[in-house]
N, C-alpha and C positions, 0 to 999 in steps of 0.2 A: 918151581922156574917153567917148572918143559908145560906144562898144562896152561899158562898166561900166554906162552908162548907159541900153543895151539890155539889161542882164544883168539889172539890178534891174524893167524892167516886165517882161521873162521869168517871173521868177521871183516878181513879184507876181501878174501872172495863173495862176501855176500853183501856189502857194500859197489861191488862193480857190479853183482850179477845182477842189480837194483835201482844201478844209477839213471835206468833208460825208462825205469816201468812208472809210472807215475800215480798206475795203480797197484794194489797186490793181482800175481795172479798166481797159477796154479803152480808154480814150481817155489814159491813162495811156503809150501804146506810142505813146503822138502825137511824135516830134521834136523836141528844143531846139534843137537847132545840132546839123552835118554839120563834116569837112573830109575831105571824097573823099566817100571809100565808108565811112569810119567817122561813128556816130550815136551819139550822144548821147540817148535817150529821158526824159519826164517821169517812166517808171514807174523808170530807173533812181534818177535824182534823186531819186525819193519816198522810195527802198528804204535809199538814204545817209544821209538821215535822220536821226538818232537819235529814239524814239520820245521821245514827252511834251515836244520843246524846242519852250520859245516862240517864238510866230509870229514876233517883235523875233531871235531866236537861229537863226531856220528862216530867214530871207532873210539873213542871214552867212552861215548854210552853205553856202547853196545856190548864194549869187553866188560865195566861194572855189573849193568842187567843180567848177563850171561852168569857173571861171576855169586851174585847176589842168589839166581833163580836157583844154582846149583846147590850154595849152600843149605836154601830154605827146602831142598828136595832131601840134600841130604838130613836135616833138624827133622823132617815133618816124616821121612823114614825108619828115624829114631823114638818118635813119639809113636808110632806105631807101633809097633814091636815092643816098644816097654812101656803104655798107658795102657791100664786094663779098662775092659770093654768099658765099662761105667761111666770112668773116666773121659772115653773115648765118646760118648752118648752128646751128642752136643745141641740134639734140639729142644731140652728146659734151656739151653742158654743161648741160641740163639734168640728161642722166643721172648725172653725175655728183653732181649736187646731190642729188639723190635718193639714190642711195647717200651721203652725207656726211647728208644729215639720214634715214634711213631706221633708220643706224647709230648716230648719236646717241642719237635716239630711244628703241632697245632698249637700250644700255649705260643710258640714263637710266630708263627699265626695271626693270633684273636692279638698277640701286645702290639705288631703293626699294624692290623687292618683298625682295633678299635682302642685303644688305646696308649695315649704321645700323650706324658706326664709334664708336665710342664714344673720346675722347680722356679720359684719366685727367689729373689734377692735375702726378702725375710725370710724364707724357710730358713736358706745359709748361712744367715744371721744368727738366729737364733738355738742352730743346731751347735752353732761355732762357740755359741754365749756360752749353751751347758754342757760342752764336750772339752771346750776349752783347757784341762789336765793334760787331753791328748795330742796336744797341738803345739810339742815343744820340740823347739829344728833338731834333728842331728846335724845339724849342715848349717858351713857357714854362706851367713846370704848377704848380699849388698846391693847397692843401685849405684851407679857411675857411670862408668866412660869406656873404653876400650882399642886404641887404634894402632893397629899393623899398617907398617907405611915403609918403600924403599928409603936407602938414604940416600940416594943420589937423587929425591924429588929437590922443587924450587924452598929454598926459605924454610927448612925442614924447622928452623933454630923458633919457630913461631907458635910451634905448638908447645914445647915450653912455656910459653906466654899462657896461652889458651887451654889446655886442659885440663887445667886446675881449677881456674878461675867460676869462683859465681858470680860471676858479672854475665848477665844477659848477650849483652852486643860481640864478649867474647867469644861466649858461645854459639853464636851465629856465625861468628868467623872460619871458628872453628869445623862450624857443621861445612862451609861454604868449601875450605879447604880442604874439608878432608874427599868430600863429596867427587874432587873435580881430582885428588891424588893418591888416597890413602888404599892402600890394600884392601885394608877393613875398616869398617866404619862402626862401631859398637853403642850407638850412646842406648842403656839403658837408666836412664833418671827415672822415667815413673815406676817401673817392673824392677821387682825383686827377681837376681839370681842369684844363681848358687855358687859362690867364691872357686872351688872346685874344677867349676866348667870352664872361668876364663885362667885361671891360674896352669890350667893343661896347653892351652895356647902361650904361654912363654918359655923365652930362649933356657931360662932357665927358674924351676920352681917356686914359687917360695915357701920355704921348709920351719917350720915351726910356726905357721901361718898363727895359731892364738893368739901367740904373744906378740908376733911383727906387727899383729893386725890392729892390736890396739893404739900405738905409739906415731906408727907409716900409714899411710893415706894414700900417697900420689908415688905410680913406681916406674923409673923408665930404664929400659935392658934393650941389648943389641944382638942381633949376631951377627956373619959376614955380608948379608944381604938388607936386613931391614931393621928397623929400629920400632919400638914396641914400648907406648903408652897405657898404663892402668891409673885412675883416678878412682876413687869412692866418696862418696856422696853422704853415703848410709850403707849403716852395718849390724848387723843382730848375727851375738852367737851360738856356739850349742849351748842348748838348756832353754834359751828363752822362747815367749810362747810370739809361735812362729803370725805373720798379720794376714787378717782373713783374706786378703784379698792371693797370698801364697800358697792357703792349699782351699780355695775356692773351686776349684774342678774337682779336688779331692772328695772333695764333702759334698757335689754336685752328684758326685757317680757312687756314693753312701745313699745318699738320698732319692737317686733315679732307682736304683738296685732294693730298698723296701719300698716305694711306692711298684714295683714289678710283684715281689712278692707277698705281697700285701692283695695287689686284683691276682693273684694266680690263685692264693687260700680263696680269698671270695668268688672266683670259677669256679676252684672246685665243692664248695658250700651252693650256689645258686645249682651248680649240675646234681648234685644229691636232691634239692628237691625237688627239679624237673623230672629225674628221675623217678622217684619218690608219686609224683603228681598223674604220672605215666603211667606207674605201675612197674615199668623193667627191671626194676628193685627187686627180688624174689631170693627169703630165707626158706632154705632146706631142715 
């Protein structure tokens, strides 16, 4: 606690001294805290604080930064004392990391510059049909409409008729009314939505949903301020096959990743061939 109080005092003095300085100056080179030969200067702390940060936020940021710096230096000190010279030899580790990083950066640059794979709807459907057993639902999904509206909205009783209707004119009337009066109007007749996403917005969540939704498809609920309406037009349960449109993005991501891997593998083969032709590969 004493260290924390000391840090706050140091930070307040630091911010006062630097408030009128747009650029770091020599006084900022003074130390704030030291642990043996390691020192945190005012300039380092000044540079670490994001620009245009409010004074109150700067105090919190600076306090956390100093606290992290102290902990890091203490752990580093223990590491220096307790690790062997062999364990502290980082040359190979750094070189391996550099090699991996540069290789990755070059591959990404080539992918961006020379390779933008397109995934067709035919490829998605072929993969879906081939791997259909892998697309079993682990959640209930629905199509329908969800409405949240203030209880004081005019002619609110009309919603009771419209929101469960399949009549086109009723749905047009519902949309026009909700655009003008509803806090939230979410029609998802043309795409699947996880049931739990809607359930989480109800004032009282529907429990035992697997059984309830087999016989009930419309729900009206309320809290102190709002009425809530949910009408389910289509539903698929856990264990059923997910429709292709629901897993479309997932399949596309899988196929894109596969094409990128194939591209990188081919790139590596081409580089070996090029290296052999240029005689820059030498076995000793």
